[in-house]
N, C-alpha and C positions, 0 to 999 in steps of 0.2 A: 722791249730792249731798245735803248737810244742807239742812233745812227752816229758813227764816227764823222766828224766834220774835217775840212782842210785836208782830205786825202786825194791826191791827183787822181783823175778818171784813168789815166795811163795805168796805174797799178792795178785797177780793176780789170782793165783789158789784157794786161799781161796775165793775171791769174786765170782769166776765162780761157785765154789761149792755151795755157798749161793744162788745164782740164780737158779740154778737147783734144789737143795733141795726144796727151797721155791715153786717153780712151781710144783714140783712133789706133795708135801704135799697138796698145794691147790687144786690141780686137784683131788687127791684122796678124800679130804675132801668134796669139791663141788659135785662131780659126782659119788663118791663111792657107796652110796645107789641106785643109778639108773642102776649101772653096775654090781651089785652083790657083792661090794666090803665090804659091811657091812653097818649096821644101826648106828644111833648116838652112842648108848651106846657101840658099838663094838670097838670104836676107842680108842687107848692107853690114849690119852689125856684125854678122857673123863673118863675112869676108874680111873687114877691116879690123875689128876687136877681138875676133874668135868668141863673140858673145852668142850662145844658143839662143833660140828663139823664146823659150820659156823664161830665161833669165831677163831677156829684153822685154817680154810682157810685165814681169815683176817689177822692172825699173820703171816701165811706163805707167804702171798702176800707182807706184809711189809718187811718180811726178804729177800725175792727176789729183792724188790725194793732197800733196804739198799746194797745188793751185787752188783746190777747194778751200783749203784753210786760209791760204793768203786772202783770197776773196771775201770770206766771211769775216776775218780780222779788219779788212779794209772797209767793210760795210757796216759793222756793229761794234758796240762798245763793250768789247769783252772783258778790257781790264776792269770796268766798273762792275761787270757780272762776278768776276773772280773776286774782287773785294767784298761783295755781298755774301758770295758762296763760302767765305772764311768763316762765317758765323757758325757755330757749332751745329744748331738745329738745321740750317740750310744744308750744311756740308751732309749731315746724315741722312737728310731728305734725299738729296741728290745722289748719294751712294746707294740708297735703298732702291731709287727709281732705276738706277743703272743695273743693279742685280735684278730686280724683278723684270726688267725689259730683256735681260740676257736669257733669264730662265725661261720666259714666255716663248721667246724665239727659238731656242734649242729645243723645247718641249714640242713646240709646234712643228718643227722640222722633223723630229723623230716620230712624231704621230703620221705626218704625211708620208714619210718613207715607209712606216710599218704598214699602213694601209694600202699604198700603192705597189711597193715592192717588199712584200714580206720575205724573210728568208725561207727558202725551201730547197731541199736537195732533189735533183732530177732523178735520183736513182731509186730504185724499188727498195723497201724496206730489208728484204733479204740479203740484199747487197751489204747490209752492215751486221749481218749475224756474225757471232763470234769465229764460228768456223768458216767464213768467207772472207775474214781479215787477212789479206795477202801479205801484210807488211807489219812489222815490229817497230816499237819506239827504238831509237837510237840517239845517245846523248850528244854525239858530234854531228851526225848527218839528219838528225830529227826522225827519219825512218829508213828502214832497209827492207829488202825482200825477206820474208819468212822462209827458213829452211824447211824442207821436208813438207811443202804445202801441197795439198791437192784439193781442189774444189772447182766448180762451174761458176763463173762470175757472171750474173744477169743484170745489166745496167737498166734494163728496160727497154734498150735500143738494140744492143748487141749482146750475145752469149759468147763467152770466152773460157774454154777448158784451160785451166792453168795447173801445171804441176812444177815443183822445184826440187832440186837435189839438196844434199846435205850442206852445199855451200851457198844455197839462196839463188842459184841460176835457174833459168827456166828449162825445162826438159820436156819430151814428147809424152812422158807416162812416168807415174809414181814408181819409187824403187829403182829409178836409173842408177847403174853401176858408175862410179866415178873413174873416169880414165886415168891411166897412168901418166899421160902427158897431155897437156893442152896447147894446142897451136895457136888459136885465135880467140880474143876476148873481146866482147862488144859491150860497150856501156853508152847510156843514153837514156831516154825518157820513154812514154808510153808508146811512141811510134816504133821505135826499134824493140821495145818489149812485146810488141805485137798485140794490142788490144783490139779485139774483133776477129783475129785470125788464129788458128791452131798454131802450135810452135814449130811444127815441121813447115809451115808455110812462112815462117819469118825469114828475113834476109840473112841473119846469122846462121840458121840452120841450113838453109839453102847454100850458102856460100862454102860452109864446111863440105857439103856434099859435092859441090862443083869442083873444089880443089882437093878433095880426098884427104881431109884433115879434121882434126877433132876442134870444134868450135863451140864455145859457151857465150850465152847471152845473160850478162848480168845488169840489164838495163832495168829502171824502176820507173813506173808512173810517176810523173810530178817533178821528176829531178830537172835540174838545169845543168849547165855545163861545169859549174863548181862542184855541185854535189857529185856528178858523174864522175870527175877526175878525182876527187877526194876518196870515193869508193874504189876507184881503179888502185889507188895506192895500197890498199888492204889486199889487193889481188896479186900483188907482184910476186908473192912466194911461189904462185903458180908457174912462173916464168914461161909466159907465151911468147911467142916469135913475133906476132902481129897483134897491135891493138888498135880496136876501131872505136872512135868516138862518134856516135851518130847524132849531128847537130840540126837543131830546128830553130828557127829565128826568134822564137819566144824564150829560148834559152838566154838570150841577151839581156832580157827583163828579168828573169828568174835569177840570174846571178847577183841581181841588186835588190830585188824585192824584200822588204823585212818579213813579210808573212808569205807562206806557201799558197799556191792557187789551189784553194780547196774550198768546197761549198760549206760554210758554216759560219757561226759568229765568232768563233776563238781564232786567235792568231797562232799558228803553228811556225815557229821561227826556225827557218833552215840557216845553215851556214852561208854567208854573203859577202860580196866584196863591198869595202868601204875604202874611202880615199882619205887617208890621215896625212896632213901636210903635203897633199898632192900625190902621194904615192899609194897604189893599191895595196890593200892588206885584207887578210880574212878576219870577219867578225863571227865568232862561234856562238852558238844558241847558249842561253843561260843555263846553268846546270839543273838537270831534271825538269827543264821545260817540256821536252817533248812526252815524258810520261805524264806529266800532268795535264798537258792538252789533249792527250789522249783519253784520259779518264773523263774529262769535261765534254769531249766530243761524243763519247759512249753514252754519257748521260743525256745530252741534248738529242741525240738520236732516238733514245727510247722514248723521251718526252714528246718531241715534235715530229716524230717520223714513224711512231708506232701505228700498227693496224687499227682503224677506227678513230684516229685521232681528230679531233676537231679543233683547230687553232682559234685562239682568242685573241682580241686586238692587244689585250694587255700582255700576253706572252710574246707577241710579235714587237710590241714596243721595247720590251724588256730585252730581247735577244738584238734587236736593232741597236739599241743603245750600246749593248756590250761590243758589238761588231764594230761600230765607229770608235770606240774607246781603244779597243785592242788594235784596229787596223789603220787608224789615222792618228789619234792622240799620242799614243805611246811611241810609235815611230817617230813621230814629229818632235817630242821631248828628246827622244835618244839621239836624233841626228840634228837636233837644234833648228830643223826647218820641216815643213811638210814636204815629203818626197814623192808621197804616192796616194792616191784616193782610192782605197779598196785594194784587193788582193790580185786585180789584173790591171793594175797601174803600169804605165810605160815611162821610159826614161830618154833622155837626149841621146842621139846617135853617138857624139863623141864620148860621152860617159859610159855607154854600153860597149863601144868598142874598145875603150881603155880597161874595162874589166875583163873583157875577152882575152886581152893581151895576157892578163895573169893566168887566165885558164889554159890557154896555149903554152905558157912557159911551164905550168905544172905538168901538162901533158908530155912535154919535151923532156922534162927532168925525169919524170917516171918512167917513160919508155927507155931512155938513155940508161937508166940505172941498171936495166937487165939486158940491154942491147936489142929491144924490140923495135919493130918498125911501127911508128905512130902514123894511123890514118884517120883523116876526118871526112865523114860523109856529109856532105851539104845538101840537106833536103829543103828545097825552097817553100816559102809560104805558099801552098797551093789553094788555099782558101780565098786568096785575093781575086777580084774581078778582072784585073788587067793582067799584063804579062808577068810571069814570074821573074825576079831579078835577085842578084847577089850583089851586097856592097863591095866595090872594088878593095877597100882596105881589108876586108875579110880575107881575100885571096892572098894579099900582101902579107898580112899577118902569119898565115899558114906558111907561106914561103920563108919568111924571116926565121922561123922556128924550125924549120926543116920537116914540116908535116906533109905527108901525102894527101893532096886533096882530090876527093872524088866529088865533082859536082853533078847533081841530078837536074840541072837546070835544062839543058838541051831535051834530055829524055822525057822529062815531065811535060815540058811545053809541047812536045809532039804527041803526048797522049791526050785523050779526051778527059776533061776534068771530071766527069762523073766516073770515070775508071780508076782514077787516082786515089779517093777516098771511099770509105764505107758510107753509103747513103744514110743520113740521119745521124751519124755518128762523128764522122770527120777524121778518123784516125786512118791511117794508109790501108789500103786493100791488099789482098794477096797478090794481085798483079803488080802492084807497086814494090812489094818486098821483093818479088822476083826480078823486076827491073834493076832495083838496087843491087841485089846479089850479082847480076850480070855485070854491071858497070864495075863493081868493085873487083870481081874476078879477072875482068879485062885489064884493068889498071895494074893488078898486082902481077898478072903474067908478064904484062909489058914491062914492069919495071925490074922484077927480080927472077923472071924466067918461069916457065911451067915447071920444071923440075925442081927448082928452089922453093916453089911455092907448096911443093907436097913435102 
């Protein structure tokens, strides 16, 4: 390729400067929080322009790319190459080379991922037996707790005896009679549901005993805040006096993820928050998506998790390709940009809090429609190595919507980390459930009085 003449050296210097500046800013923006260079709100672009660090990183990458293109155009005779490439045979050859290169690159990536990180489910195969499936597909919420369920769930780490009543609420034993009046309803995810503990040890049941009222636990493993509140709206006919939403920090991500956090190659699409024209709205799953994904998951579990199964590289490559297609490519096309890499992707703080604003608004509206007291239990991320914290804006949001906030920050920071969660599992221990019940009971008695609480 011939070189371009009469191009000022300053143009090449500017191009190199753009490349180096873009790469440096992208590195700092992407990896800064992980190497002690600052949080999202510490970056100048965020303070001056409201530009989150990932958007800043994207802009920096485009700047570096533009600098690289400028450098190449200033150094080589691309117009001459373009004229030659317009010949049919040359153009066909270039297209073929691009397609082959992309195919080889994608295939190599999938083979590497399948060989080094094959899809495996950490649970025992008995966990997926039909009689042990505690949830059923739901067209709106993706899944809901199965009514009249009774089994002992063994994940391989913890054993959880689970029974539910005709409404799907977790109860102490099968055949529990529905009370004529329900005073307290709890919604949330696996922590409030009580994975690894008996139902009588969950904070919902303990709280009912402490206050002398009827309490029911409608939490469901895997739920985020949006699913919890949407499920709550179906329960308003029970007319509880107190509604408790048990919050965990990952709910902020689950409110936005296009795929539920489940171990498998298929994307189970839950309802999630989207921003259309800047305003948050609910995007519902496609019709029949939950039932279709459920059937495909059962097939994969029988094939890849059956007793005596010996995985092959080919099957690992196939399911790895399916996983990237469903968890990355499809959501990227749907949102017109790549928003999350995999099922455990995270989002920007401002985006998460804007979505949580919608969740709190729905919670306030649901409670207000029946005159119930809405309570939010803040369970901090106790798996972090440093001190547990709570975003200041979270408390401000709860106050704006008139929600009673019960923070477990002080109580959990005073406990030993090994006492907070179940060893090897990570879910709340029986001691933590007891602590939450005590804190909630204390706040309710102080707010509405012991007599009114009963």
